[in-house]
C-alpha positions as CSV (number, residue, x, y, z in Angstrom):
1,M,0.0,0.0,0.0
2,R,1.3,3.4,-1.0
3,I,1.3,6.2,1.5
4,S,0.4,9.8,0.4
5,L,-0.7,13.0,2.0
6,G,-3.5,15.6,1.8
7,L,-2.2,18.9,0.5
8,P,-2.7,22.0,2.7
9,V,-5.8,23.4,1.1
10,S,-8.1,24.1,4.0
11,G,-8.3,26.8,6.7
12,A,-5.4,28.5,8.3
13,W,-2.5,26.6,6.9
14,A,-3.6,26.8,3.2
15,T,-1.0,29.4,2.3
16,P,1.6,29.5,-0.5
17,A,4.3,29.1,2.0
18,S,2.7,26.0,3.5
19,L,2.0,24.5,0.1
20,A,5.7,24.9,-1.0
21,R,7.3,23.7,2.3
22,F,4.9,20.8,2.9
23,A,5.2,19.5,-0.6
24,K,8.9,19.7,-0.7
25,L,9.2,17.9,2.6
26,A,6.6,15.2,1.6
27,E,8.7,14.5,-1.5
28,E,12.0,14.3,0.4
29,L,10.4,11.9,3.0
30,G,9.3,9.5,0.2
31,Y,5.5,10.0,0.2
32,Y,3.9,8.7,-3.0
33,G,1.4,11.5,-3.7
34,L,-0.4,14.7,-2.6
35,W,-4.1,15.0,-2.7
36,S,-6.5,18.1,-2.8
37,F,-10.3,18.3,-2.7
38,Q,-13.0,20.7,-4.0
39,R,-15.4,22.8,-2.0
40,L,-16.8,25.9,-4.0
41,L,-18.9,27.5,-1.3
42,V,-21.0,26.9,1.8
43,G,-24.6,28.1,2.1
44,V,-25.2,30.6,4.9
45,D,-27.7,28.3,6.5
46,Q,-26.0,25.1,5.5
47,E,-24.5,22.8,8.2
48,M,-21.1,21.9,7.1
49,A,-17.9,20.6,8.8
50,P,-15.3,23.3,9.6
51,V,-12.9,21.8,7.1
52,Y,-15.2,22.9,4.2
53,R,-15.5,26.6,5.2
54,S,-12.3,27.9,3.5
55,V,-10.8,25.7,0.7
56,L,-8.3,26.6,-2.1
57,D,-9.3,25.6,-5.6
58,P,-7.8,22.2,-6.1
59,M,-6.4,22.5,-9.5
60,V,-4.8,25.9,-8.7
61,A,-3.2,24.4,-5.5
62,L,-2.0,21.3,-7.5
63,S,-0.5,23.5,-10.3
64,Y,1.4,25.7,-7.7
65,T,2.6,22.4,-6.0
66,A,3.8,21.0,-9.4
67,A,6.2,24.0,-9.6
68,C,7.7,23.2,-6.2
69,T,8.2,19.4,-6.8
70,S,9.6,17.0,-9.4
71,R,8.5,13.4,-8.5
72,I,5.6,13.2,-6.2
73,R,2.1,12.6,-7.8
74,L,-0.6,15.2,-7.6
75,G,-4.2,14.1,-7.3
76,V,-7.7,15.6,-6.6
77,A,-10.3,13.7,-4.6
78,V,-12.6,14.8,-6.1
79,I,-13.8,17.3,-8.7
80,N,-17.6,17.3,-8.9
81,L,-18.2,16.8,-12.6
82,P,-21.6,18.5,-12.8
83,Y,-20.1,21.8,-11.9
84,V,-17.9,22.2,-15.0
85,S,-18.0,21.0,-18.7
86,P,-15.8,18.1,-19.7
87,A,-14.1,20.3,-22.3
88,Y,-13.0,22.8,-19.7
89,L,-11.9,20.1,-17.3
90,A,-10.1,18.2,-20.0
91,K,-8.1,21.3,-20.7
92,Q,-7.3,21.9,-17.0
93,A,-6.3,18.4,-16.3
94,A,-4.2,18.0,-19.5
95,S,-2.4,21.3,-18.7
96,L,-1.6,20.1,-15.2
97,D,-0.4,16.9,-16.5
98,V,1.9,18.7,-18.9
99,V,3.3,21.2,-16.3
100,S,3.8,18.4,-13.8
101,G,5.6,16.1,-16.2
102,G,2.8,13.5,-16.2
103,R,2.1,13.3,-12.4
104,H,-1.6,14.1,-12.2
105,D,-4.4,11.8,-11.0
106,L,-8.0,12.9,-11.5
107,G,-10.8,11.9,-9.1
108,L,-14.3,12.7,-10.2
109,G,-17.6,12.7,-8.3
110,T,-21.1,13.9,-8.8
111,G,-21.4,16.2,-5.7
112,W,-23.9,16.4,-2.9
113,S,-24.1,20.1,-1.9
114,E,-27.4,21.7,-3.0
115,P,-26.1,25.4,-2.8
116,E,-23.2,24.3,-5.1
117,F,-25.7,22.8,-7.7
118,V,-27.6,26.0,-7.6
119,A,-24.6,28.3,-7.8
120,T,-23.2,26.4,-10.8
121,G,-26.5,25.9,-12.6
122,S,-25.9,22.2,-12.6
123,D,-27.8,19.0,-12.0
124,P,-26.1,15.7,-11.0
125,N,-28.9,13.5,-12.2
126,P,-29.1,11.0,-13.7
127,R,-25.6,10.3,-12.1
128,G,-24.8,7.1,-13.9
129,R,-25.3,8.2,-17.5
130,R,-24.0,11.6,-16.9
131,T,-20.7,10.2,-15.5
132,E,-20.2,7.7,-18.3
133,E,-20.7,10.5,-20.9
134,Y,-18.3,12.8,-19.0
135,L,-15.6,10.2,-19.1
136,A,-16.2,9.5,-22.8
137,A,-15.9,13.2,-23.6
138,L,-12.7,13.5,-21.6
139,R,-11.1,10.6,-23.3
140,T,-11.8,11.8,-26.8
141,L,-10.4,15.3,-26.0
142,W,-7.3,13.7,-24.5
143,N,-6.6,11.1,-27.1
144,D,-8.1,11.8,-30.5
145,P,-6.4,14.0,-33.1
146,V,-10.0,15.2,-33.9
147,A,-12.2,15.0,-30.7
148,S,-15.9,14.4,-31.2
149,F,-18.7,13.3,-28.9
150,E,-22.4,13.5,-29.2
151,G,-24.4,12.5,-26.0
152,E,-27.5,13.1,-24.1
153,F,-25.9,15.6,-21.8
154,Y,-22.6,16.6,-23.4
155,T,-21.5,17.5,-26.9
156,V,-18.0,18.0,-28.3
157,P,-18.1,19.2,-31.9
158,P,-15.3,18.0,-34.2
159,S,-12.4,19.8,-32.8
160,R,-8.7,19.7,-31.7
161,S,-7.6,20.1,-28.0
162,A,-3.9,20.6,-27.5
163,P,-1.5,20.1,-26.0
164,P,-2.4,16.4,-25.0
165,P,-1.6,15.1,-21.6
166,V,1.8,13.5,-21.0
167,Q,0.4,10.3,-19.6
168,A,-0.7,7.9,-22.3
169,G,-4.5,7.9,-22.4
170,G,-4.6,10.9,-20.2
171,P,-4.5,11.3,-16.4
172,P,-5.9,8.2,-14.6
173,V,-9.5,8.8,-13.7
174,L,-10.8,7.5,-10.4
175,L,-14.4,7.7,-9.5
176,G,-15.9,8.6,-6.1
177,G,-19.2,7.4,-4.6
178,T,-20.5,5.0,-2.0
179,A,-23.7,3.5,-3.6
180,E,-23.3,0.2,-5.2
181,P,-24.0,1.5,-8.7
182,A,-21.3,4.0,-8.3
183,L,-18.8,1.4,-7.1
184,R,-19.7,-1.0,-9.9
185,R,-19.2,1.9,-12.4
186,A,-15.7,2.6,-11.0
187,G,-14.7,-1.0,-11.6
188,R,-16.2,-1.1,-15.1
189,I,-15.0,2.2,-16.6
190,A,-12.4,3.9,-14.4
191,A,-8.9,3.3,-13.2
192,G,-10.2,2.7,-9.7
193,W,-12.2,4.2,-6.8
194,V,-11.5,7.0,-4.4
195,S,-13.3,7.0,-1.1
196,S,-15.0,9.7,0.9
197,S,-13.6,11.2,4.1
198,R,-16.7,9.9,5.8
199,A,-16.3,6.3,4.9
200,R,-15.9,3.7,7.7
201,L,-13.4,1.0,7.3
202,A,-16.1,-1.6,6.9
203,D,-17.6,0.4,4.1
204,I,-14.3,0.7,2.4
205,E,-13.7,-3.1,2.7
206,R,-17.1,-3.7,1.0
207,G,-16.4,-1.0,-1.6
208,V,-13.1,-2.7,-2.6
209,Q,-14.9,-6.0,-3.1
210,V,-17.7,-4.5,-5.2
211,V,-15.2,-2.5,-7.4
212,R,-12.9,-5.4,-8.1
213,R,-15.8,-7.8,-8.8
214,S,-17.3,-5.3,-11.2
215,A,-13.9,-4.9,-13.0
216,E,-13.6,-8.8,-13.3
217,E,-17.0,-9.1,-14.6
218,S,-16.1,-6.4,-17.2
219,G,-13.1,-8.4,-18.5
220,R,-10.6,-6.2,-16.6
221,D,-7.9,-7.2,-14.2
222,P,-9.3,-6.6,-10.7
223,D,-5.7,-6.4,-9.3
224,E,-5.1,-3.3,-11.5
225,M,-7.9,-1.4,-9.8
226,R,-6.5,1.5,-7.7
227,I,-8.3,2.0,-4.4
228,V,-7.4,5.3,-2.9
229,V,-8.6,6.3,0.5
230,R,-8.5,9.6,2.4
231,G,-7.4,8.9,6.0
232,V,-8.4,11.5,8.4
233,V,-5.5,11.8,10.9
234,R,-5.7,13.0,14.5
235,A,-2.3,12.8,16.1
236,G,-2.1,12.9,19.9
237,A,-4.9,11.4,22.0
238,R,-6.3,8.1,20.7
239,D,-9.9,8.2,19.5
240,D,-11.2,4.6,18.9
241,A,-13.7,6.0,16.3
242,L,-10.8,7.1,14.2
243,P,-8.3,4.3,13.1
244,L,-5.7,6.9,12.3
245,S,-5.5,8.6,15.7
246,G,-3.1,8.5,18.5
247,D,0.7,8.2,18.5
248,P,2.7,7.3,15.4
249,D,2.7,3.6,16.2
250,Q,-1.1,3.6,16.7
251,I,-1.7,5.5,13.5
252,R,0.6,3.1,11.5
253,A,-1.4,0.2,13.1
254,G,-4.5,1.8,11.9
255,A,-3.0,2.1,8.4
256,S,-2.3,-1.6,8.3
257,L,-6.1,-2.1,8.6
258,Y,-6.7,-0.3,5.4
259,A,-3.9,-2.3,3.7
260,R,-5.7,-5.5,4.8
261,A,-8.9,-4.3,3.4
262,G,-7.4,-4.0,0.0
263,V,-6.6,-0.3,-0.3
264,T,-3.8,0.4,-2.7
265,E,-3.1,4.0,-1.6
266,L,-3.9,5.7,1.7
267,F,-3.4,9.4,2.0
268,Y,-3.0,10.9,5.5
269,D,-5.1,14.1,5.6
270,L,-4.3,16.7,8.2
271,N,-6.9,19.2,6.9
272,W,-9.4,17.7,9.4
273,D,-7.1,18.6,12.4
274,P,-8.5,21.7,14.0
275,L,-5.0,22.5,15.4
276,I,-3.7,22.7,11.8
277,A,-6.6,23.8,9.6
278,G,-8.8,25.4,12.1
279,A,-9.9,29.0,11.4
280,D,-8.2,30.2,14.6
281,A,-5.0,28.1,14.1
282,D,-1.7,30.0,13.8
283,P,-0.4,29.2,10.3
284,A,3.3,28.9,11.4
285,A,2.4,26.7,14.4
286,A,0.0,24.6,12.2
287,L,2.7,24.0,9.6
288,E,5.2,23.1,12.3
289,R,2.8,20.5,13.8
290,A,2.0,19.1,10.3
291,E,5.6,18.8,9.5
292,A,6.4,16.9,12.7
293,I,3.5,14.5,12.1
294,I,4.4,13.6,8.5
295,T,8.1,13.1,9.6
296,D,7.0,10.7,12.3
297,L,4.7,8.9,9.8
298,A,7.2,8.7,6.9
299,P,6.3,5.8,4.7
300,V,7.1,2.2,5.5
301,D,6.1,-1.0,3.9
302,F,2.8,-2.5,5.0
303,V,2.1,-6.2,5.1
304,T,-1.3,-7.1,3.9
């Protein structure tokens, strides 16, 4: 199981200085990737976790990070596809892949926040057909000398989109979602599945099984499916409800549970730690705490 990190994109520590220092240290320590996430806005009357109240745009944050690093992979978990046309996102993702030298991973979801749907004039439904069309449009824009797609929801007139991504076929696309149809879709048409921060370990284990079974039924190699999980980390006091809490040994023990569940990449995310990303946290102290934690948790091999 590969070990990655959540990029500083939320709250007090989401600053240019933190992005650069954190990313460089993560690369030096041997972490596999850095992951961002998307939150456009929060409705005034909407109950939302503090982590979502102030969030950098994920593609901008990753592009900035690309300039500060040379090897570590750069992913987003996830972009909500109804918010933006596939042509626009294809250009963004291809450009990020070019400027990073082929290091981009693209996670896609269908969203769940009603104020964001209203603000973007979007509709996620029907989720399944919309997602399949979106991926088809992305792939023609990334791969075909003359891109063209005609669907129920999306149209790409015969056109050229350049420059192409560095990675053959385009950035790997991973799909989010927790419902069985979404999990089966990830196994059937995507490079794998990316989980939610709200997922319990038992739900992840079930999701892995559904994704891989769907891949096999579709004639694909189930062992090639990437299973990427955000792991909310709370260093310090142990909380039995959070597998990745406590001291470094306890957090590593929690990580091994994900490896045994079939996860192929776990990213430790500190954006959920109020001492790091809280609105009242001191940015310098937050970064110092984050650097200490990721140094203590530098990657080791996990036995599944």
